[in-house]
C-alpha positions as CSV (number, residue, x, y, z in Angstrom):
1,Q,71.4,86.5,110.8
2,V,73.1,89.5,112.7
3,R,75.5,91.9,111.1
4,L,77.1,94.8,112.5
5,V,78.1,97.7,110.3
6,D,80.6,100.1,111.6
7,S,81.8,103.3,109.8
8,G,82.9,106.8,110.5
9,G,86.5,106.2,110.5
10,G,89.0,108.5,108.8
11,L,92.2,110.6,109.0
12,L,92.4,113.7,111.1
13,Q,94.7,115.8,112.8
14,A,95.5,115.8,116.5
15,G,93.0,117.5,118.6
16,G,90.3,116.8,116.0
17,S,86.9,115.0,116.7
18,L,85.5,111.9,115.2
19,R,82.0,110.1,115.2
20,L,81.9,106.5,114.8
21,S,78.6,104.5,114.1
22,C,77.5,101.0,114.3
23,V,74.3,99.8,112.8
24,A,73.0,96.4,113.8
25,S,70.7,94.3,111.6
26,G,69.2,90.8,111.7
27,S,66.9,88.8,113.7
28,I,68.1,89.6,117.0
29,S,65.8,92.6,118.4
30,S,67.9,93.5,121.4
31,F,71.5,93.4,122.9
32,S,72.5,93.3,126.3
33,T,75.4,95.5,125.6
34,M,77.0,97.4,122.5
35,G,80.2,99.0,122.3
36,W,83.7,99.6,120.8
37,Y,87.1,97.9,120.8
38,R,90.2,99.0,118.9
39,E,93.2,97.5,117.9
40,A,96.5,99.5,117.1
41,P,99.3,98.1,115.0
42,G,101.1,95.4,116.6
43,M,98.8,95.6,119.9
44,Q,96.1,93.5,121.4
45,R,92.5,94.3,121.0
46,E,91.7,97.0,123.5
47,F,88.4,98.0,125.4
48,V,87.1,101.4,124.6
49,A,83.8,101.8,125.8
50,I,80.3,100.1,126.2
51,I,76.8,100.8,126.8
52,T,74.2,98.5,128.5
53,S,70.6,98.0,127.6
54,Y,69.7,99.9,130.6
55,G,71.9,103.0,129.5
56,T,75.0,102.4,131.8
57,T,78.2,103.3,130.1
58,H,81.8,102.6,130.8
59,H,84.8,103.9,129.2
60,A,88.4,102.8,129.4
61,D,90.8,104.9,131.1
62,S,93.0,105.9,128.1
63,V,89.8,107.7,126.5
64,N,87.7,108.6,129.5
65,S,86.6,112.4,129.3
66,R,87.5,112.2,125.7
67,C,84.7,110.1,124.3
68,N,81.1,109.6,124.7
69,I,79.2,106.6,123.7
70,S,75.6,106.7,123.0
71,E,72.8,104.7,121.4
72,D,69.6,104.8,119.6
73,N,67.6,101.5,120.7
74,A,65.1,101.9,118.1
75,K,67.5,102.2,115.1
76,K,69.9,99.4,116.8
77,T,72.7,101.8,116.5
78,V,75.7,102.8,118.7
79,Y,77.7,105.8,118.4
80,L,81.3,106.9,119.5
81,Q,81.9,110.6,119.8
82,M,85.6,110.9,120.2
83,N,87.0,114.4,121.1
84,S,90.5,115.9,121.2
85,Q,92.0,113.0,119.7
86,K,95.6,111.9,120.0
87,S,98.0,109.9,117.9
88,E,97.6,107.2,120.2
89,D,94.0,106.7,119.2
90,T,95.1,105.6,115.9
91,A,93.7,102.1,115.6
92,V,91.1,99.9,113.9
93,Y,88.0,100.4,115.8
94,Y,85.6,97.3,116.0
95,C,81.9,97.6,116.9
96,F,80.4,94.8,119.0
97,A,77.3,93.6,120.4
98,A,76.4,91.1,122.9
99,A,73.1,89.1,123.0
100,E,73.3,85.2,123.1
101,R,76.6,85.3,121.4
102,D,79.2,88.1,120.7
103,Y,79.0,90.1,117.3
104,W,81.5,92.0,115.7
105,G,81.8,94.6,112.9
106,Q,84.2,94.6,110.1
107,G,86.2,97.5,111.6
108,T,86.9,101.4,110.6
109,Q,90.1,102.7,110.5
110,V,90.7,105.9,112.6
111,T,94.3,107.5,111.8
112,V,95.4,110.8,113.8
113,S,98.2,112.5,112.5
114,S,100.5,114.6,114.6
């Protein structure tokens, strides 16, 4: 039915930038929110950012001012632009989308070296 494919992770040095993408496909035509969570090794899944169907965005304090979430409604795609990345940003990043149910991507690894 609904599938989220997240991508764009990789290895970069501290201070670098990265853009994550998440493409939704399936029978659901709209979502109330789309966004990103992340899991660092041994840590709980952590909220990063979301964007609502109305365009309202929310960012976690840990990434605020260093990231920007955006979307392309026609393509059912959400992006996460992260700048000035730190080693603390190292995690598996998971795309999610909310409609009648919550949907999750498989995750994409982001590794920031010192």
